[in-house]
Every structure is written in structure tokens, then in C-alpha cells.
N, C-alpha and C positions, 0 to 999 in steps of 0.2 A: 496597256491593260492595267489595271489595280491589283495590287498581289493577292488580296484577300479572294479576289474573284478567279484567281488561278488555284486559289487550294479549297474552292468548294468540295465537299464531300459528295458525291453521288449517291443518292440514296435511292431506293427501289420501291419505295410504298409509302404511303401517305396514309397512315391505318390500314385499311382493305382495299385501297386503290393503289395504282403505280401511277396517277398523276397527282396533281397538285388541284382536288377539285373543290369548288367553290363551297360544299358543305364542311370539309375539312378545315378550310381558311375560316369559315365565319364560326365555327366551332372553337377553333383556338383563340380567334380573338375575343369572342363574346360570352365564351364558356357553356355555350348551351345551344339547342336546337335553334335556328334562325329562318323564317319564312317570307315568301317574299308576297306583296300584296300588290297585285299590277292594277293600274290605275288608268282612266282615260278623263283626261281635264276637258277635255273639249277645244284644244287648240287643232290648227288646220297644219299645212305645211307648205312652203314657200316654192317646193317643186309642182305643187297642185292648183296651187290658185294664181299662178301667171306672173308671179314675182321672180322665179327663178325659171320657171317650166312648168309645162300642163301635165296632167295624166298622172305625176308623181314615178316612183321608178317602176319599171315593168313588171314586177314580179309582186309589188306592194298590194295587199286586199283594200278592201273598200274602207275596212276598220284600220288603217294604216298600219297594219302589223299590231295590232291590239287586239286581236279576233278572241283573247282570253282575259280582255283587260275587264275593268268594270264597267257599267252602263252611263254612258257620259250624259245624259238626262239626270241622272243622281248627281246629288253633292260627291265630295270626296268624304266627307264624313261617313255618306250612305254607301259609298260602294265600299269602302274600307271594311266597315261593319258588317255587310253582305259576304264578303270573301271570308272575311275572319270566320264568321259562323259555320260556313262550308268547311273550313281548315279544322274547325273544334272538333268535328265529325271524323277526323282522321286523327289528330292528334290533340293530347291534352294539355301540353304547356310549350311555350316558346316564345321568341321576342320577332318583331316583325321589320322587313325592310319596306318602307314606302318608294315603290317603282312606279315613276310616271313612264308609261310605256307606247303609249299610241300615238302615233303623229311625231311632229316636231315638240319637245315640250321645253324648247327657250324660245318659242315663235311667238310671242306676246309681249304686251307691254309690260315693264319692270313689274307694277304695280300689282297687276294681276298675277305673275308667276309668284311672286311674293306671298300674295294671298292664298294661291292656293299649296304651294309648298309650306306656308305656315299652318296650314289647316292639316295637312298630310302628317307634319313632323309632330303634332299635337296629340295624336291618336296615341292611346295606351300602348303601350308597348314597342313603340316604333324607335329603334336603335339605330337606325341608317335610313339613308335617303339616297335614291338611284335616279338617275334622270336620263333618259335616253331622247338624242337629239342629232341634229346634223352639224358637221364641223363648221359649216359656214352661217350657222345660226349664234355664234358666239361673241358676241360684241364686248367692247370693254364693261359697259352697265352690265350685263348678264353674267359676265365670269366674276365682276364686284360681289355682285349677290350670290352666286354659287359659294364662292370663297367664304363670307362670312357664315353659310350654313354648314361648312366643311369646318370651322372653326368652334363649332356647338356639336355638331353631329357627324359620325363618318360619313361623309358622301364622294358618290364616284360619278362618272359623268361617261356615258354609251356613245359611243360614236360611230356611224356606218360607214365603213370602209369596204366593205365586199370583196374588192379584188384591187392591184395596183395596175392592172393591164388596163393601158388607156383606150384601147380598141372596144374592149368590155365594158369599161365603164360608160362609155359614148351610147353602147347599144343599149343597154339598161337604163339610159335616162338617170343617170345619180346626180347629175347637175353640179358637178363640183370636181375638179382635177386634184392629185394626189396632194399638192402643195397646200391646198387648203387644209387637207386632212394633217399634214406634218406641222401648219402652224397651230392649227387647234390644240394638238399634243403638246406642243411647246409652251402655248399659253395656259394651257391647265395644269400643266407639270410646274411650271414657273411659282405657280399659287399653290403647290402642293395638294392639288387634287388628283386623285385616282383616276385612271383611264381605261376603259374595257373598249375594245375594239371589235365591231362585227365582220366577219367574214363569211363566204358563202360558196360551198362547193358545187359544182355541177352547173354554174350558168352557161349560157348557149355558146358552143365554140370554145371553150377554156379547155386545154388540157391538162394532164397530171402536173407538167412541170409548172404552168401559170399558175395552179393552184396551191402549189409548193412553194414559188415564189413568194406570194402573197404572204404564207405562214412566215416565210425566211423575214420577209420586210419587216412584221409584226414583231417576230422576235429579237428583233436586233433595234427595236424602237423603244423610249423610255414609257413602256406601256405595261401596266400591272394585271389586265385581266384580259381574255378572249372569250367571244363565241364563235364557235363555229357551227355554222348551218346547212342544214340540206337544201337545195333548191327545191321547192315547192309549187307546183304548177297550181293556179286556184282560179275555179270560175270567175270572170267578171275582170281580169287582169289583161293590160295589153300585152302579156306575155303567151297569152293563147294563141293569138296569131302567128308569132312565130314556130309555135308548135303546130299549128296546123299548115305550116307549109315545111315542115319538115326540118326548121331550121335548130330545134331543141331535141337533144338527146339524152333520156333520163339516167341518170347512174344507178348499174347495179349493187343490188345489197352487198355482196363481197366486195366489189370494186370501193363503194362508201366506207367499207370498212376496214379495209387496207391503207386509206387515203388517211383516215383519222389518225390510225394506229402510226402511221410515219410521220403526220404533223405532230402528235405529242410528243415523238422523240425529238425533234428540231424545236422543240420550244425550250427556255430555261425552267429551271426548276422553281423559281421565285413568282412566273407569271401564274397566275390563277385561271384555271378553265372552268368558266362558267357554264358551258354550254358545249355538247358535241354532236347533237341534231337539234331538230326544232318539231314543234308540235303544228298540226293543220287540221282546220277543221272538217269532219269526214265528209259533210255535207258540201262542200266547197271543192275539195281535194280531186284533181283529175288525175295526180300522178308525182311522184312514184308512189302506189299504193303499199308497197313494203314497209313504206316511214310511218304507217299508222301504229305499226307494231315496235313502240318506240322502247320499250324496256328489253325485248328481244334483242333489237340493236345494241345496245346498251351492253348487256351480259356478252353479247359477242365480242363487243371490243375488250370488255376486262378477260374475257378468255384468249384471244389472241395475244393481246400483252404481255400474259402468265406464260402461254405456253411456249412463246418466242422470246421471253425473256428481254422484252421493251419496255421503257419507262420513259417517262418526261425526261428529258435533257441528254439522254443517250447518245443523240446525234446533234447537239447543238454546242457550237464554238463561238466564243467570242472572236474569234478572229475571220470569221466566214465572211467574204466579201458579198457587197451588195447584190441581191439577184436582179437579172436582166428585166426590160420590160416596165421600166418605172418613168421613162421621160416622156411626159404628154406631148402628143404630136397633131 
């Protein structure tokens, strides 16, 4: 272990939070408020079109997890302006992240990727580029392309991990194993590109130990950020069939809050927490319905952290052994 890591001073607050929030990170990096503009570039997914699989991950919505992104029938510029106009009604100033959110945003010919990325970063006020994709859609050409953007504008790549449990990954039809995720992280970090990992709490059959094993795994990888999602059951997804067969139990609100707070304590303090729950369209959501009260959940997390003197990194150790259940079988 490096000596400076042993001497890290444990802090308990990041301004008004007890965790390293994305808002804190961006304000410190850019000196002002920064907002995401979620875009739908019209891409598909190899886990939907038959290249890797069909039907996609069993929880994924018709819009490829981009239910709040722009309209894919419009240009990147039109989407950007429409969403920016909405944000202007809430906030008077700030800069923007061009966030390619829907489907797999490296799954297209390089010329098409370059054209759409260029159009996004050319928008007034854009100071960062975020690209959500699958770890199995990062070949050398794509990596070269993203590395080029990272040299000009702060760029990070978001990768779907969801779980390290091999049985769960097969059940949810993820379409890649843990080795592929690890290789993608290494390839991105070797080029100096930041990585944000997505994980989901509440997947079918997963125990508290399973979920926290995934957190421990991410905590000890060369990963700069994490998004923790609550599993939402949406109409029209393959997951509905499991629910109807009684194979899916929704997490209770207090159960989820406890899990999130425990997860926060296990993450290193330099890891940015981009998300601690998710949004779901009310008209599509089957459950858990308590998840619609997002700010109530976030406030409850803040209260529990403060009342129990919990904070990011409190239970993190560089010497921890790798969690179990990581070997694919």
C-alpha cells in the first residue's frame, strides 16, 4: 500500500453532505453549478439486436434506460436546446455536461460516433462529455476516439456492472461476464479516462451480502465514480414475468436506505457518488411505488448518515480481501 494512502485524513462532510457527491465534485472542478443534458443519439444495443442477445437486460425500458433523455427523432442540437430551455426555468446560470444516456453510446460506426459527439461538445456552455455504454462495446477504435475527446474536454465513460454475482448476471441477461468489465476498466484507465460504474440494488434473488459484495468490488477497482440504482419494475420489460411468478421482491424503503448508508461507508473518499437512487416514469412504474418520492429518500439518507455519524470511507480499508461470488461459472 502506498504511504500517502495510509495517511488519508478522514473527513466527515463534503460541504453539507457526508459523502463525495457529484455536485461537490463538479463545483470544485469547474467553480460553478454544472447540469447534465441527457441525450438520445438514436443508437441501438447489441443485447437487443441479436449481436450478443435479444430483449436486452430484463429491467431495461423501451427507451434503453433513457426515459428522461431527449427525443431521438430530433438532432443532438435540438435535444440540447430543448432540455436547456427547461433548465433555465429553474436555474439562471451554469455550465453543462453532454450526457449520452440512452442505449449503448459506443455502438455505431466511428464516423457516426464522432459526428454526434462533436455536435454535442460544440454546444454553448458544454464543459464535459459523459458516455454511457456497455463494457463489451469498447474496441481500440472507440477507445482512441474517446481518448481524443478526453484530451480536449473532461470526459468520462459510464459502464453497466449492476452486480458481480454470476448467477444474477445471467438471470438479468446482462450479456457479458465480469472479466469483460474488468478489461474495459483497465483499457479506459490506461488512457487516462475516468470510469463510472453502475450497480443496482434489489435485483431478483440478491441478498444484502450480494449487493454489498458488489460495492466492495467497485470500491477496490480503479474506478472514479459510482451510480447506485434502485431496481424499478417497469411495464413492458421482461422482468415483469419474473415478478408475476413471484420471483421478485421489492426492497422496502427503510431497507434500501440502510443499504445505501452501509454502501457509502464502504466506498473510498475519493470516489464520486453520482447517484444513490433512480428515476422512473410514473406511468410505467409497477413498483416499488415509494421510489417516486426521490427527495424524501435522499433526505432520509442524509438524516441517517448524520444521526448515526456515518460517512463515506468510514468502513473502507485498502487491505480488505476481494469479495466472494466473483468467478463466472
